[in-house]
Structures are given as C-alpha cells and as structure tokens.
N, C-alpha and C positions, 0 to 999 in steps of 0.2 A: 443494529447498529446506532440509528435515529433516535429510540427511544432513550438508550445508554446517554447522549449527548442533552437529550431533552432533560431527561433525571440531572446530569450535572449542571445545568444551566439553571434550572429549580433549585437544585441544594445550595447553589452559590447564591440566588435571590433570596432565600432562606436562610442565610448565615449573615446575610448584609445587614437585614431587619435587624437581627439581633445588637448591633452594635452601637455607639454613641453617632449622633449628628454635630459635624461641626458645620458652621453656616459661614458663607464666604461675608467678606466684608463689604455691605451695602453703601458707606458712604462715597458722595462724588467730590468732597474736600481731597484735591489735590495734594496738598502738604501733607495730610493724614494718610493717604494711600501711599504717599513715599515712605511713610516713617513705618507702617506696618508690613510694606513688602520685604519680604524674607525672612521674615516672622511665621514662625510653625511653634503648634505646640500641640501636643498627645495629651489623652488622660488617661489615668488608669488608677483604679483603688483609692479614689479620694485624692491623688497628687496630679496635679498639673505641671509638665515637663514641657517649657518654653526654650526655644533655642531663637537665639538672633544672629541670621546670617544675611541680614540686612546691610544698610549702607550707612548707619546711624547707632550711636549709644544710647539707651534710650532711660530714659527718666522713670516713669511709673507706667506700669502696666495692669490692666487688668481685665481679667477672662471671666464671664459670667456663665451661668448653667440654668437654663429652665428645663422644665420637664414636658413632655408631650402629653402627659397622662395627669400630673397634677398642676394645676395653674396657680396654687399657692404657694409651691418651691420655687425657692430662690437658692441659689451656689454663686459663690465668688472665689477667685483665685487672686489674689493681690501680690505684687511686686514692687514694692516700693523702693527697693534698696538699688534698683538702677542695672542695667544689663549691658555690658559692654556689647560690642559688634566680634562677632566668632563665639560667644559663651553662651555657655545654657545654666538655666536654674530652677529647681523646683519648689511649688507652693502647695498646700492642701488646701484642698477647697473648702470654704466653708458653709454648709447648708444651713437654711432657716424656711420656715412654712408660717403662714399666720393660722392663729387659733383664736378665732373672737375676734377680739381686740389685741391679742397679747402675739408677741413676734418670739418664736422658738426656736431654737438651735434643735437639728435633727441629726440623729448619729447617722453615721456610713452604712450601717447593717438595716436601717429603714428605708435606704435610698432606692427604687427602681435605677441602677443605673444604667438597662440598656435604653433608657428614653429620654435621657439627658441631649440639649441640644446645647452646645457651645456656640460661643462668641466672641470677637473682641468689643469690650466696653470702653477702653480707653486706652490710649497707647501716647506718651509725651515722649519728645527727645531730651537728652541729657541738656545742662545748660554747665559747659566747662569755662 
C-alpha cells in the first residue's frame, strides 16, 4: 500500500512538471497590487484567457511569456481594449526570438509550451 501511494505522488510530481509556470506578482506597489488582485489567466495552445474578478475596470493588460530552456524566446499577450469587472477576454500570444541582430516571429508549433513561464507585465485601471 505504501508503495502504491509513493507511486501516485511520484506520478503527480511528474505530471505537474509538464505544465506551464505562472509566476506570482512580485511588485511592492500597493496600487498595482490592488489593480491585479482578482485577475486570473490561463494559457492553452497559444491563447491566454484573462478573467477580471477584481474591483476595477481595466484599461491595458499585458502578460509575458519566457522559456525555461530558450533565453531568447519572448511571448506577449496584449489586452488593449479594456476589460470590465466580471468579464473575460482572450488574446493570442505573439512569440518572437532573436536570431543574430534580427527579431523574428516563431510559429506556435516550434514552441516548447511545457517550459513557458507566464507573468503580468502591465496592468492599468480604466479611465472613465
């Protein structure tokens, strides 16, 4: 029985390693922390879904993606049309990499999605 539970725990750890990472907000700015409180997002197949369960209508939000394995990979999902309280919106992630002195777009099928790390880059409150 003990071996069975050890196997299940090992299996769970193995599965969790295969998923993307979502970094917590590290800012100490109280206004920014209040702005992003209640915001949640998920990533699946090149699309970020952002939900606003916070206290504020939002103006612009951007979420960035980096890679644990490719230091030149950068992705960004931009939400520039605003996001009302209680609403949800989706945006495709635009991935780029640096090749020499050029920045080029990378198609989704070339991305190692399981090694992506996502974090909030910017979040502003809407001006009403």
